[in-house]
C-alpha angles and dihedrals in degrees: 000000000000131000088267095052114077121190091255122061112246122252143135117313117251133197100290095210110037100127120105125233094041118135131203129238099145106069113269095351125096130210136146101289093202088069089067109098145162108222136180123244120219089265091058093254121136123246127185120225125195139151117269122256129192092257088066091075097103092045090051091051090049092048092050091048090053094056118102120247089248091054094047090048094052091046100043101024090237145046096284093171097172129034108229118231091247090057093045089054092047094048093049098038110068137148097227091231114057089019122034128175124185124193126207107214131192123177092350093305129109110244100169140014129203127179146166136197126196115247113232120244139152093293136008107332118251096181126066136190112239134195139159139179129202126205112258096243091052098048115119092035094103096252094134095062090043091054089045093052092049095045089051089052092053092045093051090055089054094052101262121138104177141045127205129190138184111219132174111249090235090056096090092157092065095050087046090055089055092049094043091055089064101253125141105237130211111197136191131178132226108177107291094352127086118205112210127194130180140163116246099198109119118264130177090252091052092048090047092054093048089049091052091049090048091050094051095047098043092045089051093050092053090044086059088060099040098041104040119161091208138022135202117199106205109198092024110173136193090205114102114235095034118115092232089056094049097052094043091047090052094047091052094040087051089059094232110211096230140048119295119208116197112207118207126154096223114017121082092208137018121199089353093305126118107259130205129215091224139006086246088066096058107106098214137056115284117211102177126027115198108203121206103163130112117276091245090063097048098099093069094043089052095051089051092050093048091050090050093050093236109186100210135022118208106189113192092171117111128211100089126097088335087068094047123210112057091358090077091054092048089052091052091050091048092050095047091049093047095050095042087063095047100257133127125228130217111195140317101222088021124158089214143243136289133200117179096187110133091232092052109029094183123172105165096161142108092233117117093210126043124179121244128251121306145129101278127104114202128196119187130176097196117079097191094046089044092072092055091045093053090048091049091050091053093050092047092050095242106153122209138218094188140350128197127185109191098188107189090005092222090159123346108060140178089270091062092048091050089056090054092049090050086063099037111093092192093062110079101161129038126208123192133190106190133182098174143359114243093188111006096181091055091044090054093048095049096039092049090056095043095046089060086070109021132030114249117200119189142183114200118200124166145100129039100249093086098180095051094043094048095049092048096047091045090054093047094047095042091051090049100045093246118152106231118203131177105227146024094252090055091046089059094042087060091042092059092047099047092041096056111018137063122247116263117255093214144355098267111116131185117206112206129179153102097266125078093194094051092045092052091050091052092047097050094047092048093054093048088052092055101260124136100238120186124214106290118259107232110197090183129247093281096053113144124227087252093055091045092050094047091052090051091047091051091052091049090053095045113102089205094063123077101173140008134223111198116199121187137175111187112237119238111288090000112109116207099232094110095044089050091048090054093049092048093050090054094048092051087071088066092209096133133002114268125192128174152192115212110178133202098022120095094195098053092100088065093045091055093051121107110203139187125230090282095053094255116144115248138190112296093051109132116230112227120199130196092235129034089226089067091051091052094048091051091053090050091053087049094051093048092049091047090055092051094050092047092058114101115250105268126214122234110273108254110177119205123237098044126139105210100168095050092049092049090048092050094049092050091048088053096048113104116237118267120256109268092237095041111134124223119251123250091280092051094249123128118253131189138177116274118256126202116245119222118258090254093056095043089052090049091056090051090049089054087058095048099263115126114202111217103274114272141163133204117240128192097181141031089257093049090052095049091047090049090052092051091053095046096044130239138314100052141166127227118205145165112240100194113130094250093052101040115105095359108167093224092057089228092151101047137067116198138199096020106177104187149018096270093052089050093049093048092047091051093053093045095051097044088052093044100043105028090229114142096200125046133186122242111202135179112250115254127217114276113264146136113299114236131181128213118191137177134190134167103238107202092208099045109017137242105352127193122196136197135187144121115296123242140071099284097057088044094052092046093048092235097167131128120211136203132177122239139277088061119216122214092250091050093050090055095044092048097069091049097047100083125088091239093051093105088072086069092062094052128280134202091002097317120134119250121252128249099270094185092058092045090050089049091057091047092049093050093049090049090050093050092050094048100042097044101056094184089072108103099181144353128202114185113176148176097030105176109217113199136171092273106028153345123258125198110214101173142012140176120196126185124199136192141172102286117242093180104048087128095050092092124114092264096057112126108262117258142157 
């Protein structure tokens, strides 16, 4: 290119903003607001993306002027020292459809530009030319692939399927960006220019590359907070009882490996350390700023940190969203300002962070007690509860690698910290205390990957609708391999097991000890939890250490034993040290998991700890629990987790013979128009209340996904009903389908097994009189079978949730439903229909034949695919589905649709904070 040849061909200007459905967040200009995003560069810093607007003209000129001659040459194929006004206008005046331009902004300045323009062809263009340029000082931060990803997302929304680019052959960086982004390139050469083409439709390889890039950048951003080389404590105080005193005292007492700079507006020193009036006055770089000032004073603090280029802000101050009212607005302003200058925010109202690594030694918390070094990473949302949790961890001997309390979780969340632990070799076990899920889909994706390598144990508290919250979190955790527990004590029970013991290879458990009562308690609990527990081995109250050790060794050598529960009550005047030493020696072999209950001796937990030269507990330590029931429950958790981890990774279920595009088109045709004054949601996407489809339309959607509802017709008179029955073939059913009549347990609105015209006519008259319905359904009778129900709802707190159970009032009242999150994998689809308590009925019961599981699984898989691939679907209720020995027949379905506010929440969505 030359300075007279812009990327886009010249032509008459058109209305730059003609498209409907665009929303404004840039003064008078409109653009798709959901394209606005905060993203992470490869170094963990935040960059803001948004579409260009005409008012960006001066910023574009400044950006271009700041590029080096070499960068301008590679981008424009020539010197191009000054951007002419015509090109400036063309770059900043776009239609957000055929031409899209995205800006990367940091600190109010443009640092990168990416754009595409549709290439003309006979019809609507499906290919677009793409190009981007990054400021020299920001090259190498991964901004090229980020811009490309978000441009591809915008292009896909606008109907494009392919990008093309002209690149100088010597510009290896640009070609490398295309390859690194995960695209399959087709290249051709024309002298010194390389023509590159690649499809932008999402593929598994492309999503995998994006996930890997997201993992690296988010892990790096958390590492910046957990491995700082210097810390400023803003609001440091010498007065005991003040927050600024507590956090400074803990940082100093923890022997932080780097310099610590107290910041105080009046004092020259705090705790004997040179203090500074402002962060700006600190002579060296500051990586982490711990802020302990009132919320009302935050603006000045923030200005100082932004000027100092602080990487991460840890705000322990309260008075933000935790205080409600204006506090929420203050928190949002804080977050916006922090991100706009490339920083991450932990908090506000956070307890703090801990890193026990010898090279870091960071305790930037308000907690008076912090556990020692170990192999456990802990994330906690609650600051107040976090103090008790850290104290409990210390008392239970659970050593930590890192601890993060996110407080109000305005920015850094549990998902970010999970990404860090995925890359941290020293963290072998992850503990979570969660009150809510910011992005449940992302949590599931990250946790599912991490749990393949490291156990994740979680307590979920939050919300007042306990049943709905519980079922959603259980589905999310089960899909992801997360071990869900109900209490903090049980959380640490699991932590001590997963930290020090191997996973069981099977459910067979030997109970060995010198107490009949303790052995029976362990046995009964183990059986209730699904373990295969043999008759307890009672060695007698007077068993010697040698006898105790021999029994343990025999169980370790027994191929019929997968795990051991040792129970011991010290005899009178016979301390348990020798018995504990025998058990510990056996456990150090790490052949099979061993857990124990040693009663009446407070120091036994120390006796059963294997330690390294620094006194840190290591694998082979034997967890000892106050009650044998807790020991048995922990083994059960370990066995269930081992089963999940042993399952092969299953692909997403993608049934053949589905017509996705037609289904989407139909649903959008059936959606009512939005209210003219309807405001967009927080993401800028339109949302409307769900509407219920007619039975005919619901059945049509199922047919488009390969599910045939048992043939039916709608009748509005006796003659219509008889004629329909003749066409369908006898026997038939006649039923009212109004909401109040559907699925009634007393069958008051249905007549079954009608064998002839007179029976149909009589049934029609009876039901119209009884129900007041003017139209009824005539449906061919299906073969007798077991009634099943498949449901779907998009739970805003958890995500898209599929349910399965038997149909009818009793299963509904008992809550006998199993749940899985979408997208559904092949393994999850098969597991779903076996997960309810009544599932054995499907295998045959009391002499009945079992049902065709494959056919039932096929129906479940197709309903799941429909729900996931057509995001306007708000809910599905398919029941009864009659499962028989040779098939599964859907008799009835109700589908509700609404204007989707989460169309972009699918796996292929461009990554963002």
